[in-house]
C-alpha positions, 0 to 999 in steps of 0.5 A: 500500500502506498504511503498516506499523503498528509497535509497540515494547516497551521503548519508553522505552529504546533503540528510541526512536532508531528513530523517525526511520526511520519518518518517513524511510521513509514506509512505516511508522508507530508506532501502539503502544508498551509499557513497564512505566514509563508515565511514562517512556513518556509522556516518550518519546512526548511530541509524537508523536500517534496512538500507543496506550500499553500497560504489558502486552506481550501486550495490545499484541500482541492489540489493536494490529493490528500488522505489526511489533514492535520488541523493545528489552527486556532480553536475557533477554526477547528470545526469549520476546517474539519468539516471542509475536509470531511466533506471531501472524505479526507481524514481529520486529525484536529488539535484540541479542543474539538469545538468551541460551542455545543452547536459546533459539536452538532455540526462536526458530528453531522459532518463525520456521520456523512463522510467516509473519512474519520475524525480524531481529536489529537488529545496527546495527554492520553498518550503520555507514558505513565497515563497509558500504564495506568490505563492498562492497570485499570483494564487489568483490574488492578484498581478494582472499582474506579470511582474518583479522579482529578485532573489539573492543567496549571500553566501560566500562558499569559505570554501567548496573549501576544504570540497568539492573540485569539486566545484572549477571547476563546481561552482567557476571557471565556468563563468556565473550563475552556481548555479542559481536554488535557485534564479530562482526556486521560481520565475518560481513558481510565473510565472506558465505557463511561461518559460525563453526564452532568457538571457544575463549575465555579471560578475564583474571579480575576486577580492577575493582569496580563504581562503589560499590566492590563486587566483580563476578563474571566477567572484565574482558576476554574473548577468543574465537578463532573458526575458520570453515567456510572456515578463516578466523580471527577474534579477538573481544574484549569488555570492559565494565568496565575504566576507559577511553574507549569504542572499537569496533575492527575489522581485516580482512586479505586477500591484496590489502588490509588495513583497520583501523578504530576508532569512538571517539566521535560526532565522532571515528573512524579508518578506514584502508585499504591496497590493494596496487597503489593505496596507497603502500608502508607508507602507509595511505589514509583510507577516504574515498578509496574512499567515492565508488566503494563507498558502497552505495546505501542510504547514498547515499539517506539521506545526511546524515539518517542521520549526524545520528542515533544510532550513526554513522547506523546506527540510521536505515539499519538500520531503513530497510532492515528496513522496506523489506524487509517493505514490499516482501515481500523477505527481511530483510537479517539473517534468523534464520540470520544472527542465530543465526550472530552469537549462537551463537559467544558462547554457546559461548564461555561453555562454553569459558571454563569448560573452560580455553579448550577449542575447542568446536564451534558448532552450525549452526542450518541442521541443527537 
């Protein structure tokens, strides 16, 4: 089978991190790239041959003869650009979040249902090594009955207000959880077969200014509580404007085991597991104790090559999994329904926070 032809829109931004996955898989090749900034695009593609360059997205879709398009543009463009590709039966890998409104979610689902191509939201946190180990441990029954989880995305992103000004409206000044799939994604992977059924949300109000000393609307921190269809409780916190070091935190509690993990920087993370009957009383084990048994084959196959890439190796692993799925004709690992299950709770939280934290139902896209 010939290699899959891949195009990237917003190629001068984050999607350039996926280029290593094309080389690693041997099943796909970058043949087209689009960005509004031709100079930045040239810099990104420096030394890469055979890539057609565009500044017009529709022109790339029309002329690129693509099998796949990677969408790495601002959040408010994800749905319209995904739909344009799906209408042409081009597979879509979209950066997070899937959509910025419930109505957009409905539009995206309809386009996916009427296309012969597949849609996947690229939630790379699901593919970080420790979180995949935890997922395998849950699947193996090590955690027993899982009933509680936490996810926190704490990252002072105020400098991005100037590099990517669109974030002010869609991430900083919209109240509620605007960037919650990094936190919720791995948790939904640990709670396979479940979905968030209702949420409530509260915020701190605004205390921090932007880096020029100007006020920002919205909240510094927002916290969302989620109840799932199976009665589990999840707490999600996001904070992208408080002065502090970066921290991506998770916790999982079951009847037989507990997990606490933090991804703090490229060279420093902390992942602790306690398993009833195996761990010493009151003493955490390092997750490395369980890696040999529970590290999934996908990570074993890629190994050190993944760890040398961005976001703890997850960029290469997630793109490899996506490419393999399309190449082999399998269902993508994070399909349209999974993508919406990760996105919709945050969108509903934006209504809840405006209603003094009222519990609100989360739509089930399978019923649309």
